[in-house]
FIVEX-911841 format. One record per residue (C-alpha): z negated, y, x. Coordinates in steps of 0.5 Angstrom, whole numbers, always signed. Layout:
{z: Z&y: Y&x: X}
...
// end
This chain:
{z: +0&y: +0&x: +0}
{z: +1&y: +7&x: +2}
{z: -3&y: +13&x: +1}
{z: -3&y: +20&x: +2}
{z: -9&y: +24&x: +6}
{z: -11&y: +31&x: +5}
{z: -14&y: +35&x: +10}
{z: -12&y: +32&x: +16}
{z: -10&y: +37&x: +21}
{z: -9&y: +34&x: +27}
{z: -7&y: +28&x: +31}
{z: -14&y: +27&x: +34}
{z: -17&y: +27&x: +26}
{z: -11&y: +21&x: +24}
{z: -13&y: +17&x: +30}
{z: -20&y: +17&x: +29}
{z: -19&y: +15&x: +22}
{z: -15&y: +9&x: +24}
{z: -20&y: +7&x: +29}
{z: -25&y: +7&x: +24}
{z: -21&y: +3&x: +19}
{z: -19&y: -2&x: +24}
{z: -27&y: -4&x: +26}
{z: -26&y: -8&x: +19}
{z: -22&y: -14&x: +20}
{z: -19&y: -13&x: +13}
{z: -16&y: -7&x: +15}
{z: -14&y: -9&x: +22}
{z: -7&y: -7&x: +20}
{z: -9&y: +0&x: +18}
{z: -4&y: +5&x: +20}
{z: -4&y: +13&x: +20}
{z: +2&y: +17&x: +20}
{z: -1&y: +24&x: +23}
{z: +6&y: +27&x: +22}
{z: +7&y: +25&x: +15}
{z: -1&y: +25&x: +13}
{z: +0&y: +18&x: +10}
{z: -4&y: +12&x: +11}
{z: -1&y: +5&x: +10}
{z: -6&y: -1&x: +9}
{z: -7&y: -7&x: +5}
{z: -12&y: -5&x: +0}
{z: -13&y: -2&x: -7}
{z: -20&y: -1&x: -6}
{z: -20&y: +7&x: -5}
{z: -27&y: +8&x: -6}
{z: -29&y: +3&x: +0}
{z: -23&y: +6&x: +4}
{z: -25&y: +13&x: +3}
{z: -32&y: +12&x: +4}
{z: -30&y: +9&x: +11}
{z: -26&y: +15&x: +12}
{z: -31&y: +20&x: +11}
{z: -36&y: +17&x: +16}
{z: -31&y: +21&x: +21}
{z: -27&y: +26&x: +17}
{z: -32&y: +28&x: +11}
{z: -27&y: +33&x: +8}
{z: -21&y: +28&x: +8}
{z: -19&y: +26&x: +1}
{z: -14&y: +20&x: -1}
{z: -9&y: +20&x: -6}
{z: -4&y: +15&x: -9}
{z: +3&y: +17&x: -6}
{z: +8&y: +20&x: -11}
{z: +15&y: +22&x: -8}
{z: +16&y: +26&x: -14}
{z: +11&y: +31&x: -12}
{z: +12&y: +36&x: -7}
{z: +6&y: +35&x: -2}
{z: +7&y: +42&x: +0}
{z: +7&y: +46&x: -6}
{z: +0&y: +47&x: -6}
{z: +0&y: +49&x: +1}
{z: +4&y: +56&x: -2}
{z: -2&y: +58&x: -6}
{z: -7&y: +56&x: +0}
{z: -3&y: +60&x: +5}
{z: -3&y: +66&x: +0}
{z: -10&y: +66&x: +0}
{z: -11&y: +66&x: +8}
{z: -6&y: +71&x: +9}
{z: -10&y: +76&x: +4}
{z: -17&y: +74&x: +7}
{z: -14&y: +75&x: +14}
{z: -11&y: +82&x: +12}
{z: -18&y: +84&x: +8}
{z: -22&y: +82&x: +15}
{z: -17&y: +86&x: +19}
{z: -17&y: +92&x: +14}
{z: -25&y: +92&x: +14}
{z: -25&y: +92&x: +22}
{z: -20&y: +98&x: +23}
{z: -24&y: +102&x: +18}
{z: -30&y: +100&x: +22}
{z: -27&y: +102&x: +28}
{z: -25&y: +109&x: +26}
{z: -31&y: +111&x: +23}
{z: -36&y: +107&x: +28}
{z: -39&y: +114&x: +30}
{z: -41&y: +115&x: +23}
{z: -43&y: +108&x: +22}
{z: -48&y: +108&x: +28}
{z: -51&y: +115&x: +26}
{z: -54&y: +111&x: +19}
{z: -61&y: +109&x: +20}
{z: -62&y: +103&x: +23}
{z: -55&y: +102&x: +23}
{z: -55&y: +99&x: +17}
{z: -48&y: +101&x: +15}
{z: -45&y: +98&x: +21}
{z: -48&y: +92&x: +20}
{z: -46&y: +92&x: +12}
{z: -39&y: +93&x: +14}
{z: -38&y: +88&x: +20}
{z: -42&y: +83&x: +18}
{z: -38&y: +83&x: +11}
{z: -32&y: +82&x: +15}
{z: -35&y: +77&x: +20}
{z: -37&y: +72&x: +14}
{z: -31&y: +73&x: +10}
{z: -27&y: +71&x: +16}
{z: -32&y: +66&x: +19}
{z: -36&y: +63&x: +13}
{z: -31&y: +57&x: +14}
{z: -32&y: +56&x: +21}
{z: -40&y: +57&x: +21}
{z: -40&y: +52&x: +15}
{z: -36&y: +46&x: +19}
{z: -40&y: +47&x: +25}
{z: -47&y: +46&x: +21}
{z: -44&y: +40&x: +17}
{z: -41&y: +37&x: +24}
{z: -48&y: +38&x: +28}
{z: -52&y: +35&x: +22}
{z: -47&y: +29&x: +23}
{z: -48&y: +29&x: +30}
{z: -42&y: +32&x: +32}
{z: -44&y: +38&x: +36}
{z: -40&y: +41&x: +41}
{z: -33&y: +42&x: +37}
{z: -29&y: +49&x: +37}
{z: -33&y: +51&x: +31}
{z: -40&y: +50&x: +34}
{z: -37&y: +54&x: +40}
{z: -34&y: +59&x: +36}
{z: -41&y: +60&x: +32}
{z: -45&y: +60&x: +38}
{z: -41&y: +66&x: +41}
{z: -40&y: +70&x: +35}
{z: -47&y: +70&x: +33}
{z: -49&y: +71&x: +40}
{z: -45&y: +78&x: +40}
{z: -48&y: +80&x: +34}
{z: -55&y: +79&x: +37}
{z: -53&y: +84&x: +42}
{z: -51&y: +88&x: +37}
{z: -43&y: +88&x: +39}
{z: -41&y: +87&x: +32}
{z: -34&y: +89&x: +33}
{z: -33&y: +84&x: +38}
{z: -36&y: +78&x: +34}
{z: -31&y: +80&x: +28}
{z: -25&y: +80&x: +33}
{z: -26&y: +74&x: +36}
{z: -27&y: +70&x: +29}
{z: -21&y: +74&x: +27}
{z: -17&y: +72&x: +32}
{z: -19&y: +65&x: +32}
{z: -17&y: +64&x: +24}
{z: -10&y: +68&x: +26}
{z: -9&y: +62&x: +31}
{z: -11&y: +57&x: +26}
{z: -7&y: +60&x: +21}
{z: -1&y: +60&x: +25}
{z: -2&y: +53&x: +28}
{z: -2&y: +51&x: +21}
{z: +4&y: +54&x: +19}
{z: +8&y: +51&x: +25}
{z: +5&y: +44&x: +23}
{z: +7&y: +44&x: +16}
{z: +14&y: +46&x: +17}
{z: +15&y: +40&x: +22}
{z: +12&y: +36&x: +17}
{z: +16&y: +39&x: +11}
{z: +22&y: +38&x: +16}
{z: +20&y: +30&x: +17}
{z: +19&y: +29&x: +10}
{z: +26&y: +32&x: +8}
{z: +29&y: +27&x: +13}
{z: +26&y: +21&x: +10}
{z: +27&y: +24&x: +2}
{z: +35&y: +22&x: +4}
{z: +33&y: +15&x: +5}
{z: +34&y: +11&x: -1}
{z: +29&y: +7&x: -4}
{z: +33&y: +0&x: -5}
{z: +39&y: -4&x: -1}
{z: +44&y: -8&x: -5}
{z: +44&y: -15&x: -1}
{z: +50&y: -20&x: -2}
{z: +46&y: -27&x: -2}
{z: +51&y: -33&x: -4}
{z: +55&y: -28&x: -8}
{z: +50&y: -25&x: -12}
{z: +47&y: -18&x: -11}
{z: +40&y: -17&x: -10}
{z: +36&y: -11&x: -9}
{z: +31&y: -10&x: -4}
{z: +27&y: -5&x: +0}
{z: +30&y: -2&x: +6}
{z: +24&y: -5&x: +10}
{z: +25&y: -12&x: +8}
{z: +32&y: -12&x: +10}
{z: +33&y: -17&x: +16}
{z: +38&y: -16&x: +21}
{z: +45&y: -19&x: +20}
{z: +44&y: -19&x: +12}
{z: +50&y: -16&x: +9}
{z: +49&y: -9&x: +5}
{z: +54&y: -7&x: -1}
{z: +54&y: +0&x: -2}
{z: +57&y: +3&x: -8}
{z: +61&y: +9&x: -9}
{z: +56&y: +15&x: -10}
{z: +50&y: +11&x: -6}
{z: +47&y: +13&x: +0}
{z: +47&y: +8&x: +6}
{z: +40&y: +5&x: +6}
{z: +40&y: +3&x: +14}
{z: +44&y: +4&x: +20}
{z: +50&y: -1&x: +21}
{z: +57&y: -3&x: +22}
{z: +62&y: -3&x: +17}
{z: +65&y: -10&x: +16}
{z: +70&y: -9&x: +10}
{z: +73&y: -3&x: +7}
{z: +73&y: +5&x: +8}
{z: +70&y: +11&x: +5}
{z: +69&y: +19&x: +5}
{z: +62&y: +19&x: +7}
{z: +57&y: +26&x: +6}
{z: +54&y: +27&x: +13}
{z: +51&y: +33&x: +11}
{z: +44&y: +31&x: +11}
{z: +44&y: +29&x: +18}
{z: +49&y: +33&x: +22}
{z: +50&y: +39&x: +17}
{z: +57&y: +38&x: +17}
{z: +59&y: +40&x: +10}
{z: +66&y: +37&x: +10}
{z: +65&y: +29&x: +8}
{z: +67&y: +24&x: +14}
{z: +72&y: +18&x: +14}
{z: +69&y: +12&x: +16}
{z: +73&y: +5&x: +16}
{z: +72&y: -2&x: +18}
{z: +68&y: -3&x: +25}
{z: +65&y: +4&x: +24}
{z: +58&y: +5&x: +25}
{z: +54&y: +9&x: +20}
{z: +47&y: +11&x: +20}
{z: +41&y: +11&x: +14}
{z: +41&y: +17&x: +10}
{z: +49&y: +18&x: +10}
// end
C-alpha cells in the first residue's frame, strides 16, 4: 500500500521515519520517498504506522494516496499566510528602527519591548514551540533550539532588533527553501502523472490489464490509439505518431516505427 506523508520537510526526516518503521519485522519492506512524500508499506493499520512515525516525527500525518487530489493545492494558502507573516514582521522591524529613539525614550523602554517582542513572537513562535517540543522528547541540539537560545540571549542583553532580525532571516531562509523543495516535488509529480495506471499485456492471444509495476521484462504490450505508453520498450510491430511533449517539450508528434525505442509516458 502507498500513502502520502504530510509535513515531511527533509530527506533526513524521511530517512528517520523509514529506519524507525524497519525496526519491526512486519515493516521490513517499508520505503519512504522524500521527493514525493510517499510511504510504501505492506500494512493497512494506519494507527500503528502513525504511532511509530510520531516517535521520531510528531508533526507528520499519514493519509491515503489519491491521485485525483493535488497535494500542493493546500500549500498555496500556506504560502500566502507565510508571506503575510514575513511582511508583517518586516514592517514592524522597519517601524521600530525608524522610531528607535522615540521608543527608547519611554519609561523602562516599554514601547521598544512591546513592538520588537511582538515582532519576535510573530516570527519565531513556531521555532520556539518546536525547540521546546523536541527538547522534551530528548532531541535538544537542533536548529530550532540553537535559534531560540541565540535570539533569547540577544533579548536578555537588550539587543531586541538583533533578535528579531536573526529570527526573521531564519524564517525567510526556511520559506525560500520550502518553495524550492515544493517546486521540485511538483515537477517530479507532473512527470509521474503522465504515467498510465495500466498496461495491456498480450498473453495467449488475450489482452490482460496489469499495473506497470507488475509487467515482466519480455512481455508484449499492446498500445491502442490514444493511450500513453506505460513502460520503456522496443516496437515489435506497427508504427504511429506519438506525442512526446510531456517528456521532450516538442509540440509536434514524432513518428515511431518497428524496432524504434519508446519511453514511458509518451
